[in-house]
C-alpha positions, 0 to 999 in steps of 0.5 A: 190980895186975899183972892191971890193968897187963897189961889196960891194955897189951893194950888199947893194943896192940889199940886199932885192932882193938878200936874201931869209932869212938873208944870202946874195946870191953869185953873178956872175958879167958881165961888161966890163972892162974900156979897153973892154968897147965900144959903137957904133951907128950901125944904123943912119938913119931918120927911126931908131937909134940904139946904141950897147954895148958889155957885155963880156961873156954875150951878148949885150945891145941895145938902139933903137929909131924909126921914130914915132909921139912920142919920143920913146926909147927901151932897149934890153938886148940880152943874149947869153943864154936867161933865162930859167925861168921868173925873177923879175929884179932889176935895180940899178944905180952903181957908177964906181970904181973911185967914191968910195964914191958914193952910189948905187941908186935903179931905178926900178924893172921889169920882164924879161920873160922866153926865151926872151931877157930882155926889158925896154922901155920908161921912164926907158930906158931914165933913163938908158941913163941919168945914163950913161951920168953922168958916172954911171953904170946901173946894172941889177940883178936877181936870176940865174935860174940855181943856186938858191943860186946865182944872176946874175949882168949885168952892162953897163959901162959908159967908152967910152960912151959920143961920141957915145951917142952924135951921137945917140942923134943927130940921134934921133933929125933927126928921121922922125916924123911919122912911117910906120903905119902912111903912109901905107894907104894914100888917096891924092886928086887932083884939078879939071881936073888935074893930079897934087895933091893939095898942102896938098897932095903934102906935104903928098906924100913928107912924103911917099917918105922920108920914102920909100927912107930910108927904105929897107923893103918897097917892094910894092907900090899899087896906085889906082887913081879915078876921079869925074863924071864930063866929059865923061867916056873916058875922066875921064878914060884917066885922071885917067890913067895919074895920075896913070902913073905919080905916077908910074914914081915918085916912080920909080925915087926914086929907086923902081923897076917897078915890085914892083909898081902896078897901077890901074886907075878906072876913075869915077868908085867906088865913095865914095861920092856924085858927085852932090856936090862940096865936094863930087866931091873933095873926089872922085878926089883921089888916094889911096896909099898903102905900103907893107913891108917885115916882119922879 
């Protein structure tokens, strides 16, 4: 009786999208039963949080948030058999069968593209989590590309959602507030005649090390050190080399193999500012750190 009630609610909510004339299209539904429903947090690091939900005979739903300056959330519907045609998709919040008096509520319309997994980002992805948290079933409905007189309805079950969602939310709270792109190319500065970075640069280096420590795809660190023009050529070159060596040891202590760390000491060569001014000399006393990562 409960499944029948849910199906009737969904048919009513999607009536406009599901009809070409006055005849309602037949639908094929994919949703986990209460016994099948499971959610799990598959990735829980300061760089990425990912929560998964299996949809029997259809595929998998994924919510993902990544380290960034901005709070972000992506939803992906991983289909065993991607759609053969681009389709307009209706997203509806469905009541579970134990809420037979509640109505289905349309959320939005999106587009799923041919041969790609379904994607929803930003505010609408957060809205889906909110519906699940309240015990409702976010449901995606689109015309079957193989049978034009049928619709496919894919629901996310709220059963067994709460505990993994709490872990997922905690993971999001602990994400680093910057991404790889924010630290992939960084210029740090030294105090005069010192191989110690200044305070602001030490804080920036700590951010880089945090990211590298938790990342499994940063496979190259390039370090290039420079001095200002004060002092003799050999003295500046030696200071530049000490700075480079110290940073090489720093990244090796984090677990990066030596062959993935490339250092170059340029001394007073390649200035970027006027060495006749204090500001210019401060800009020239620098190290440039560039990170490379494996592309998947």
